N, C-alpha and C positions, 0 to 999 in steps of 0.2 A: 504494500500500500504506500502511495506517495504522500509524504507529509506536506501539508499546506503551510508554507512560510509566507505569510502576508500580514500586513497591518503596520501601523505607525508605532514605533517605539520611542520613548523619551528616556535618555540616560542621564540622570542627575549625577554630576561628577564625571561626565563623559570625557573630559580632557585629561583625566588622570591615568594612572598606571592600569588599573583594572578596566576602567571605563573605555579607554582608547582601544585596548585589545578586544573588548566586547563589541565595540562599535564596528570594527573591521569584520568580525565574524557575522554580525547581524546583516551588514551590507552584502556580504558574500552569499548569505542565504536568501536575500531578496527582500528584506524588510526595509521600510522607510524609517530613517533614523534622524532624530533630533537630539543634539547634544546640548545640555544645559550645564553651564559652569559659571564661576564668579566673573565679575567685570574684569575685562582686560586679561583674562587667563591666557597662558601660553598655548598656542595652537600647534606646537612642535609635534606632540604625540599623534595628532590627527591631521597633519598637513597633507597626507596622501589621500584623505577622504573629503577635503574641503569642498570639492565641486559636486559631491554626492550627498551631503548632509545639510540639515538646517542647524544653525547655531543660535542659541539664545544665551546672552550674557545677562545675568541677573543675580539676585540675592536669594538663596534658598531659604533664608530665615525671614524673608518678607512675604507676607500672606498674599499680597496682590500679585507679586512676581510668580508665585507658585500657581495661583489660579489661572493667570494668563498663559503660562507655559504649557498647561495641561490640555488646552483646547485641541480636541480631535485625537488625543492619544488613545491607543488601544492597550498598550503595554507600558509599564513603568518600571524602571530599575532605579532603586534608591541606593547609591553608593557614597553618599555624602556624610562626612563627620567633621566637626570643627575641632575635635580634640584627638589625642592619641593616648594609649594606656599609661605611658610613663609619666605624663604630666597632668592627666585629668583630675587627680586628687587635689591639685592645687586650688582648683576653683570648681567644685561640684555644682554650684548654683549656675555658673555660666554653662557648664555641660548640659544641665537640664533645660535651661532657658533656650539654648540654641538647638541642640540635637533632638530633645524630646518634644518640645513644643512645636517646632517646625514640622516634625514628622506627623504630629496629630493634625496639623493644618493640611498636610499632604493627604492623609487618609480621608479627611472630611471631603476634600475636593475630588478625590478619586471616586468616592461614593456618589457625589453630586453629578460628576461628569461621566459616570457609568464606565469607568475604566474596566477592561476585561480581566486584567491580572497585574499584581504588583509583586516585584521580586526585591527582597531586602537582603542586603549583605550584613550579617551579624558577625560576631567575633567568637570563633571557636577557642581562641586563645585566652579569653577573659570571662565568658559567661559562666563557665563551670567552676571558677575559682581554683583552689588546690584540690584536684579530684581525688576521691577515695580509691578508685581503681582506674587503671589505664590498660588499653585504650578506652576513652570515654564514649559511652553511648549517648544518644540524644535524650534518652529517658532519665539520665542521671541529673538530679537536682543539684544545682550549683550555688555557691555563695561567693560571688565575685569580690575580689579584694581591691578593685579600683573602680572609680566612678564610671569610667568608660564601659566596663562590663555590666555594671548595674543599669546604665541607660540602655544599652543594647538589649539586655534581658527584658527590661520594662517595655521597650518598643515591641519586642516579640509578643508580649502579652496583649498589647493593644491591637496588634494584627489579628490575634485570635479573637478578641472581642468584636472587632469590626466585621470579621467573617461571620460570627454567630449572629450579630445584630442586623447586619445589612447585606450579608452575602458577598462581601468583597473577597474575591479570589486572590490567593497569595501563596508565595513560598518564601521561607526563610532559609538562608544558607549560612551555617556557622563555619566560616572559613578558617583554615589553619594559617599557615604562613606562605602566601603566594610569592613567587619571584619570577623574574624573566624579563623579556624584552619590554622596553619603555618604562622600566622602573627607575626612578631617580635615586642615585646614590647619595644625594645631598640632604635627604630627610633623616630624621631621628628614628625612623621605623624601617624595618626591612634588612635583617642581618645579612642575607646573601648578597644583595646589591652593595651594601655599605662595605662589607668585608672584601668582596672581590675588587671593588673600585680602589679601595685603599691599598690593597696588595699590588694591583697593577701600577698604581702611581707611586709606590714606594713609601706610603704613609703608614705609620704604625696603626695597628688594629687594636682598639680598646675593648676588652671584655670585662663585663661586670661580674665579679665572683671568680670562681676557679675554672670556669668553662664546663662544668658538669650539668648545667641547665639543658634540658632536653626539649626539643621542638620538632614539629611535624611540618615538612616543607613540600609544597605542591607547585608544579610549573604552571605558568599562567594559561597556556593553551588548554590544559586539562580543566582549568577552572571555568573559562568562558564557554567551553563546549557544553558543560552541564547547565550553566546559566541560560544559554540560548535554547537548549533542549527543553528547559522547564516551561517555556511559553506554550508548547504544544502538548504538554503532559500534565495530567491531573491524577493525584493519588489521595488516598485517605490521609496519609501523612503530609504535613505541611512543612515540617522542620527537618532539615538534613545537615549532617556534618559533611563538609566538603574538604577532603584532605587526602594525603598519600597513605595515611594509616601507618606510617613508619616513623619511628623516632630517631633523632640524631642529636647528640650533644654538641655544644659549640666547639669543643676541641676536635671532635670527629669532623665537623664541618670545615674547620681550618685544614685538617689533613686532606680532605677531598679537594679543597681549593688549591692546596700545594700540589696535588697530583695533576690537576688541570693546568695550572700555570707553570709547572715544572720548576718551582722554587718555593722555599719556605718563607712566608711573610713574617714581618716583625709584629709580634703580638705582645701587648701590655695588659696586665691584669689589675683591675681596680676593685675596691670593696663592693660586695653584692648589694642590690637594691631590694627593698621590701615589696616592690610592686611586681617583681619578676617571679613567676611560678617556677617551681623546681622542675616539674615534668608536665608536658602537655602533648599528648598523642590522642588524636581523634579516631574513633572507630568509624570507618567509612563503609561498612557492610551494607547499610540501608540504601545509601545513594547508589552503590554498585548494583544492588539487586533491583532497585526500581528503574534506574536509568539504563541498565544493561551496558555500563561502561566502567572501565577501570583506568586509573591514571596511566598514561602511556609513556610519559617522559621520565626517565630515571634521574636521580639527583646528579649523577655524573654527566649525562647528556645535557641536562638543564644548566648545569654550571658552565659547560663549554659554550652553549648558545648565549648565555648571559654575559660571559666574559668577552666574547666577540663583540657584542653590542656595547659593552661598557668601554672597550678600548677606543671607541670612536667618540667618547664623551670627554669634554674638558673638565 
C-alpha cells in the first residue's frame, strides 16, 4: 500500500539542528513545509531549501504570532525551548512562563484551527530523573531533577489532557541525545558535536566529573525518519522513547572519537554537576515495534559523518 504524504507542515524551531534535518526529509516526501523561527534567525541550516519552503520569523512566546502562523497547517512539530537542562534551574519561573505557557497557547490554537496532529519533542534525558532501572521504559514514572525536565513532563500531561478533552491528535517523542549533520558545536548542549569540534580544532575537551556518566546517542537521520513517519501512523500509545537503546560513557565516547580522528584529544576533567544524571539509557523497544524501524547508523559511522561536517565549520 502506498503511503499518502501530503499536507502542510509547520516546524517550530525549523532553523535549528533537528528542525532543519526534519524539514529536508518532509520536503523529500512531498509535504508542504513552513519553517517558523525567531526574528533574524540564521538560514544556514536551511539554505538549500529556501526556494521550496515558506519562512515565518516571529516570537513563539507571542500569542498573536502563534495564531497567525498556524493558518492552514495540517501538521505541527513543536521543537522549541528557551532553556537547556544545565541552566534551567537558575530561573524556573522564566522556564514556565516561556516554554509552558507558550505551549498551552499553541495547543489552544491547534484545537481552534483543527490541526490534524501535533508532534512534540520531549526530553528522554531529563523527564525520568535518576531512573531506578535502565534501560528506561516509557511507563516508568520519573522525578526530574531540573526545571527543564519538569516543564517537558508537564507539557506531556497537557497533551494528554487536550487529547481527552478535545480530541487533539498527538505524539510525544522522548528523545535521547541526537547528533549529526547541522548540529552547532558552539552551544552548551550536544556532547558529540562539542567534543568532536574541539578535538578537530585542537581545543581541550572539558568533562564534568570523571567521565563515567552514561548517555544514549542517536544519529539525526534515524530521529527524523521516525518523526516524519509519525504523521501517517496512529497507535494507542502516544508517548515513545526515541533512542539507540545503547549506553556509552563519556570516556568511551572520547575513545571512539580518537578512533575516528586517528589521534587522542586533550581532555580536562572538572568537578561533577548536580544536574547531570549518572546513567540515562532509553528502552526503544516500543518505537521499534510500532514503527517497524531500528536505528540504522552506528555510533562509529555517525561520528565519521559528523566529523566530516564539522571540519568545514569555523
